[in-house]
N, C-alpha and C positions, 0 to 999 in steps of 0.2 A: 595636691598633697603638699604639706610644708616640709621643711628640711628634715624633720624627724620622721617623715613618712606618714603623717596623720592627715586625714581628710579635713579640709577647712570649709565650713559652711559658706555658701555664696554670700550671705549677709555680712560675713566677717571680712570679706574682701573690700578694699577701697573701691569706690564706684568706678574710678577711671580705669583701674586694673581689670575689673570685671567686664567693662565694655570692650577694652582692648582684647581680652581673651576671647570674648564672643566673636568679635570681628575676625580674629585670626582663625578661629575654628571654622566658621562658615566659609571663609575664603579658601581654607585649605581643602574642604570637601567639595567646593564648587568649581575649582580651577582645574581644567585639563592640563596635562604636563606642558604642552606647547603653547597654551594661551597665557600662561603666567610668565612674567619676566624673570626667569630663573635659568642661569647658565648651567651647562652640564660639562663635566670633564671629558666626555666622549660624545660624539654625534649620536642622537637617539636612533634606535633601530627603526628601519622602515623609512627614514627620512632620506632626502637626496644626499649623496655622499659628497665629500669635500671636492673631489675631482669634477663633479657635475656643476657645483657652485662656482668653482674656479673657472670653468669653461664659459659660464654665463658672465662672470664679472670681468674677465680679462679683456674681451672686446670693448666693453664700455670704458674700462680704465685706459685702454690704448687711445681713446678719443679725447681724453682730457688734455687741454693745452697746458704746458708746463711752464712754471716760473723757476728757472734754474738759479738758485741762490748763490752758487759758487762755481766759477770756472776760470780758466786761463786761456781764452781764445787768442790764437796767434798763428802766424806762419812760423815754420821751424827756424827761420833765420832772423826772427824778431827778438832783439835783446831786451826789449821792454816788457816781455811776457810776464816777468816776475822780478821781485827784488832778491830772489834767491837763485841758486843753480844747483843742479845735481852733480855731486862729485864724480870723477871718473871711476868706473869699476864698482859703483855701489851695488849692494845686494838688492835684488828685485823680488817681490812677492811672486809666487808661482803664477797667479792668474793674469798678471800684466806683463809677462814675458812674451816676446814676439812669437814664441812657439805655440801659444794658446790658439787653437783653431777658431775660437769665438771671435778673435780679432779679424781673422780673414773673413768670417761670416759678416762682420760689420762692414768691411770694405765691399763685400758683395752687395749688401743691402743698399749702400750709398752710391757706389760707383760701377756696379756690374763687374767687380773684380773677378777674373776668370780662374783664379788659383786658390788652393787650399792652404797655402803657407805664405810666409813672408821671407823667403829666401832672397838674397841680394838681387838676383836677376828678376825675380817677380816683383820685388819692391820698386824696381825701375819702371815697370809698367804703371804702377799706381802713381808714382811721382810724375810721370809724363801726363797721365790722365788729369790729375788735379792741377798741374801747371797750365794745361790748355783751358780748363774750366775757369781758372782764375783770370786768365787773359780775356776770356769771352764775357764773364759776368762782372768783373771789376768789384766795386763796393757791394754788389748784391750777392757775391759768392757765399759769404758766411751766413747771411740772412737766408739764402736759399737752403743751406745746410740745416738751419733751424727749422725751416718749414718741412724738410724731409723727415726730421726726427720728432716733430711735434712740440717744439719749444717755442713759446711766445716771447719770453724775455730772458736775458742772461745778465747776471751781475758779473762783470769782467774784472777780475783781480789783476791789475797791471800797474806798472810804473807810470805809464801814460797811455792815452788812447790813440790808436792810429786812424788814418783816414779810411782804411778798408773795413772798419767795423761801423755799421750804421748806428747812430746814437738812439734811434727809435727802438732798436732791438737789444742793444748792448749798453748797459749802464755801468759807470765806472766806480770801482772800489779802490781807494788809494792806500798805499802803505805808509805807516808812520814809525816803524821801528828805528829808522835811521836817526830820528830825533833823540833816541835814548843814548846814542853813541857818538857824540860830537868831538870827543877828545882823542888823543893819541891812543889807538887801540892795540899797540904792540903787545902789551901784557896779555890781553884777552885772546889775541890770535895765537898765542903759544899753547893754548889749552888742548887743541887737537887740530888735525889737518882740515877737517870740514869747516871749523870755525874761522880759520884763516881765510878761506874762500868766501864765506858768508859775510864777514865783517867788511871785507874789501868792497863787496857790492853795496853794502849799506852806506859806506863812505861816499860812494858815487851818487847814490840817491840824495843824500843830504846836500852835497854840492849842487846838485840839480835844483833842489828846492830853494837853496840860498840864492842861486842865480835868478830863479823865478821871482824872488822878492827883492832883487837888486842889492843883495848883501854879498860882499866878497870875503869878509872875516866874521868870526863869531862876535856877537855883541860883547861889550866890555863888562857887563854885569848881569846877574841872574835875571833881573827884571827885564832887561833887553832880550834875553833868550826866551823868557816866557812870552813876551810880545811876539817874537818871531814864530813861536809855536802856534799861537792863536792866528796869526796872519796866514800861515801856511794852510791850516785847516780851513779857514774862511775862504781863501783863494781857491783851494782845491774843490770846495763845494761849489763855488761860482763857476768853475770850469766843468762842472757836471758830476762831481763826486757825490755819490749817494750813501756811502758808508766808509769808515776807516778800518784798516786791517792791521792786526798785530801778528807777526810771525815770531814773536819773542821766545816761544818755546824752543827754537833752535839755538838760542844764545844763553838761556838762563832758566831758572825756575819760574813757573807761573805764579808763585807766591810773591805778592808785592806788599812790602811793609808801607808804613805811612809816616815817613820822616818829616820833620818840621823844616820850615824855610831857614831857620837859624842853623840847622845842621848842614844844609846844602849850600848856602851862600858862600862860605869859605872854600868849599870844594870847587865850585865854579870859578871863583876869583883866582884860585891857585893854578888851575889847569886850562882855562879857556884860551890862553895864548901859547901853551906849550907844556911839556912835562907829561909824565906817564902816571895816571892814578893807580893806586893799589886796587886790587879786586874789591876789597871792602868799601873803599871810597866810591868806586864806580857804581857798586850795587846801590848804595844810598842815593846817589844821584839819579840812577835809572828809576828807582822807585818813586822819587819825587816827580820826575818828568812824566812818568806814566800817569800819575794822579792829575797832573796839569792837562794832559791830553784828554783824560776823561772829563775834566771841567770844560774843555773846549767842545767835546762831543755833546755835553749837556747844553751848552750855550747855543750851539748852532744846530741842535736837533739832528745830529749825525749818528746813526747806529754804529756800534762797535763790534767788529768781527774778530774772533781769535782762532788761530790755528791751535787745535786742542787734541791732536791725535798723534799716532806714529808719524814719523817724518822721513824725508829723503836723507841719504847719507847713513853711514854705519856708526856714527858717534852720537846719534840722537838719543837723549836720555829720557827713557820712558817715565821715570819717577818725576823728574823735574818738569817734563812736558805734559803731565797729567792735568787735564782741564779742571779736575776737582780741586786743584790748588788755588783756583780763582775764587773759591767760595767766600772768603772774607771780603772780596771786592763786590761780588754779585749781590751779597746780602747787606752791603753798606747802605744805610738809608739815604746818604748823600747822593747816591746814583740811581735812585728809583726812577728818575726821569730819563735814564739812558737805556736804550734797547741793546741788549747783549745777545750775540749769536755765537754759539760754540760750534765752529766748523768741524766737520768730520765726526761729530757726535762724541768726542772724547775717546774714540775707539783706541784700544780695546776695552775701555772702561765705560762703554756706552750704557750698560744696564744700571750702573750706579748714577751716571750723569743725568739720566732722565729726571731724577728727583731735584736737580738744580732748577729745572724749568717749572717747579712749583712757584718760583718767583714770577710775578706777572710780566716782568720785563726780560726774561731769559728764554731763549729758544735754542733748540738743537737742530743742526743741519747734518744730513747723512752723506754729504759729498765724500768721495773717495771710498766710502764703504761699499758702494755699488761696484767699484772697480776691483777691489781686492777680495771681496766676499762673494762666493757663489750664491745664487738665489736661495738655495735651501738654507744657508746660514743666515743670510740677510733677512729672510722671512721671519726667523725667530726673533731677531733684534727689533725689527719693525713692529712685530706683533706686541712685544712688551711695551714699546713706546706708545702704540695705539691704545693699549689697555690702561695706560696711566695718564698721560696728558696729550691726547691726540691733536689738540689745537695748538700745541707748542713745538711741533716737529715740522721740518721743512726739507724739501728736496734740493739737491745740488749734484752736479756731475763730477766736478773737479777735472773737467776736460782739459787736456794739456798736450802740446805737440811733442811726441817722443822723438821724431826725426823727420826727414823730408818725406818719407813714404808713409809712416804711421803718424798722422797728424792729429790735431785736436778734433777734426771732423769725426774720425773713427771713435775716439773716446766719448764724444757726445752721444753717438748712436749706441755705443756699448753700454754706457751708464744708464741711459734712458730705458733701453729694453730690459736690462737686468733688473732695474728697480721696479718697473711695471709688473714684471712677472712675480717678483718677491712680494710686492704689495698685494697683488691679486691672491696669492697663496695665503698670506697672513690673514687677509679679510675673509677668505673662503673658510678657513678654520674657525674664525670667530663667528661667522654666520652659522656654520654647521653645529657649533656647540652652544648656540642660543644666546651669544653675547650681544649681537647686533642683528638687525634685519638687513636684507640686501640693500634696501634703500638707504639705510643709515651707513652701511659700508661704503657706498658710493659717495656719500657726503664726506666721509673721512678721507676718502681717496682724493677728492677735489681739494680738501684742505691741505693735505700733505704735498700734493704735486703742484699746487698753485696758490690757493687763497691765503694760507698762513704766512707765506713769504711776501706775497704781493702787497699785503696791507702794511708791511713795515717800511716800505719805500715811499717817500714823498714824490708824487707825480709832478 
């Protein structure tokens, strides 16, 4: 019938429309509900329920070797574990508090921990156990931990790599934020107590990089500083660096403008030898240096990783640290050759952020989400990602040493097991509702846990 409700003779229809209508009609009457590729909002009656599918998928997902895109592997007394530090007395999310019995379960799974809590006296048992294992296993210790939890490769976010991490299993991601803050940071440190701690650590990293390059003072002009930036990136890559990391969200907004060299040169000339820039002057300089770091990433084929989620410390600014603020950079045609990875999935904005990965060079990493989100909540986030751009999402643990007893080993186990369960549940729902077959679900699982991240790193 036409829009007025009148019958239209077959001859009056355009031929292409008539053929399409006929094909649709015969297809609709010949397809059984489960043989047509049509998703359902609920599992069909009489089909295997979600629990049964989950029980089939989980054992297979548990066998997939993992490429951990983001972690901080270290012993608790290793000051090179990060270019940041947790302030004293910071607020901790419920799930990563030592009172969570899941952490004790992780210690049981790894070390045969005989207790159900992490009381100080019980923590001493675990500390003694791991100390003895470290002595016995040496540089194999952390590699053996990876074998226990099913991890093949880890991207280690660290200031420098130690000799107790085997380079065949742990690849280095180096920090570059210190290059944004070469001047007197007194004015910036006054903004809040967390920032005073963070910027002091950045100053130490910059001095370390300058010493690496044989430089004792900042170059006399902006061109010299730009050359220093390029040399640091190039040398860090030669030392084994496979990606550069920005933690800039702890210091400032992730929105970076695009100032000209003419704007920045007088700022550098004025402050490289002393003096305190205003906040506005420093911001212009930071934005310019950020762009030069992206130029170096492009020139040396180094992927760029961003902290893009909630952060440690009580002064972390959710609005400024929202990874969505990077959109003008991610969509800039000058950087189409740069691979961008948004660490921690821009949580708690992960559902909006997945649309940034429509750009072919942008990926979302779920690290940290596995630690603070229970599997039931993580399942929903992963499912949405899997239903939009499943080839652009990658796994990471964000494993980190909490203290001498509760080390990175436990958070490796904890993150891996939590994510495997959430992933199996998300895929089981998708299978039950006819979105994917079980075979396709396992392909997506391999992509998320290993393949999508592994292809980004040059071997």
